[in-house]
C-alpha positions in Angstrom: -5.9 94.6 -60.9 -5.7 92.9 -57.6 -7.9 90.1 -59.0 -5.4 89.5 -61.9 -2.4 89.3 -59.6 -4.1 86.8 -57.4 -5.2 84.7 -60.5 -1.6 84.8 -61.8 -0.2 83.8 -58.3 -2.8 80.9 -58.1 -1.7 79.7 -61.6 2.0 79.8 -60.7 1.4 77.8 -57.6 -0.7 75.1 -59.3 2.1 74.8 -61.9 4.7 74.5 -59.4 2.8 71.8 -57.4 2.2 69.8 -60.6 5.9 70.0 -61.5 6.9 68.6 -58.0 4.5 65.7 -58.3 6.0 64.3 -61.5 5.1 60.6 -61.9 7.0 57.8 -63.7 6.2 54.6 -65.4 7.5 51.1 -64.2 7.7 48.5 -66.9 8.4 44.8 -67.0 7.4 41.4 -68.0 6.3 38.0 -66.5 8.7 35.4 -67.8 7.6 31.6 -68.3 9.4 29.1 -66.3 8.9 25.5 -65.0 6.1 26.7 -62.6 4.2 29.0 -65.1 4.6 27.7 -68.6 1.9 29.8 -70.3 2.0 33.4 -69.3 -1.0 34.3 -71.5 -3.3 32.3 -69.1 -2.1 34.5 -66.2 -2.9 37.7 -68.1 -6.7 37.4 -67.6 -6.7 37.0 -63.8 -3.6 38.7 -62.5 -2.5 42.3 -62.1 0.5 44.4 -60.8 -0.1 46.3 -57.7 2.0 49.0 -56.4 2.0 50.0 -52.6 -1.1 47.9 -51.8 -3.3 49.1 -54.6 -2.2 52.8 -54.8 -1.3 52.1 -58.5 -2.4 49.2 -60.6 -1.2 47.8 -64.0 -2.5 44.9 -66.1 -0.5 42.1 -67.7 -0.8 41.8 -71.4 -1.1 38.5 -73.2 2.6 38.5 -74.0 3.5 38.9 -70.4 4.5 42.6 -70.4 3.2 45.1 -67.9 3.2 48.9 -67.4 2.3 50.8 -64.1 1.6 54.4 -64.7 1.8 57.4 -62.3 4.3 56.0 -59.8 5.9 58.8 -57.7 9.4 59.4 -56.7 10.6 57.3 -53.8 10.2 53.8 -52.5 7.4 51.5 -53.5 6.4 47.9 -53.0 5.5 46.1 -56.4 3.6 42.9 -56.2 1.9 40.5 -58.7 -1.6 39.8 -57.5 -2.4 36.4 -58.7 -4.8 33.7 -57.3 -3.0 30.8 -58.8 0.8 31.8 -58.5 3.2 33.1 -55.9 5.6 35.9 -57.2 8.4 37.6 -55.3 7.8 41.0 -54.0 9.9 43.9 -55.4 11.2 47.0 -53.7 11.3 49.7 -56.3 13.2 53.0 -55.7 12.7 55.8 -58.2 15.1 58.7 -57.9 16.3 61.4 -60.3 19.8 62.0 -61.5 21.6 65.3 -61.8 20.5 65.6 -65.4 16.9 65.2 -64.4 16.3 61.7 -65.7 14.7 59.1 -63.5 16.7 56.1 -62.2 14.8 52.9 -61.2 16.5 50.5 -58.8 14.5 47.3 -58.0 15.4 44.6 -55.5 13.7 41.5 -54.1 12.3 42.1 -50.6 11.1 39.8 -47.9 7.9 41.0 -46.2 8.4 41.7 -42.6 12.1 42.8 -43.0 13.6 46.3 -43.6 14.3 47.2 -47.3 18.0 46.5 -47.6 20.4 48.3 -49.9 22.8 45.3 -49.9 20.4 43.1 -52.0 21.4 42.9 -55.7 19.7 45.3 -58.1 17.5 43.7 -60.7 17.7 44.5 -64.4 15.2 47.1 -65.7 12.7 46.6 -67.4 11.8 44.1 -64.6 11.6 40.3 -65.4 9.5 38.4 -62.9 8.7 34.7 -62.8 6.5 32.7 -60.6 8.1 31.2 -57.6 5.5 28.5 -57.0 1.8 27.5 -57.6 -0.7 27.8 -54.8 -1.9 24.4 -53.6 -5.6 24.8 -52.3 -6.2 20.9 -52.2 -4.8 18.7 -49.5 -5.2 15.0 -50.2 -7.1 13.0 -47.6 -5.0 10.9 -45.2 -5.5 7.2 -45.4 -6.4 4.9 -42.4 -3.7 5.0 -39.6 -4.1 2.8 -36.6 -1.5 4.6 -34.6 -3.1 8.0 -35.2 -6.4 6.5 -34.2 -5.2 5.2 -30.8 -3.2 8.4 -30.0 -6.5 10.3 -30.1 -7.4 11.3 -26.5 -11.0 10.0 -26.7 -9.7 6.6 -27.8 -7.2 6.6 -24.9 -10.2 7.2 -22.5 -12.1 4.4 -24.1 -9.1 2.1 -23.8 -8.7 2.9 -20.1 -12.4 2.3 -19.5 -12.3 -1.0 -21.3 -9.2 -2.0 -19.3 -11.1 -1.2 -16.1 -14.2 -3.2 -17.1 -12.2 -6.4 -18.2 -9.1 -6.5 -16.1 -10.5 -5.3 -12.7 -12.8 -8.3 -12.3 -9.9 -10.6 -13.0 -7.9 -9.0 -10.3 -10.8 -9.3 -8.0 -11.0 -13.0 -8.6 -7.4 -13.4 -7.5 -7.8 -11.4 -4.2 -7.7 -12.9 -0.8 -11.3 -13.9 0.2 -11.0 -11.9 3.6 -9.8 -8.8 1.8 -12.8 -9.1 -0.7 -15.3 -9.5 2.2 -13.7 -6.4 3.8 -14.1 -4.3 0.6 -17.7 -5.4 0.2 -18.6 -4.5 3.8 -17.2 -1.0 3.4 -19.9 1.7 2.8 
């Protein structure tokens, strides 16, 4: 009898915990723009990451995405792409009085506090690329000013000045002062 009571109590506790950890789905799409014209090319390499990898979603060829099992509260949604920069989104999932979920999403700047004053984005989310990563830096051409502003070139210039100008100054010196300099040990 005691065993059945304990089993029933354990079952009720497990059910209560499962109900309190209800999860939700975050949906959206990646929109084409001047930076990213073909969303299907992005689908193979990019993914949607919530809270640094706690939850992950994949982008379909049409640009739509779904992230499952996101819990109530605040989350940071990012598009992880090697080729494009996307804005980071603060997602707040809360429940209304009728028990339905409410999702409020805002753009967020990393390193600042999440502000309630930022405008709320439409749901399902519509994200677009902000810019393309530039990994190649073109080589600079020859620049004579940059070459002579190098500290090593300045030292070479000072040495050359000493080699070529000092003998000329010595030739213009008074002969007595020159003998005096040569006699000093």
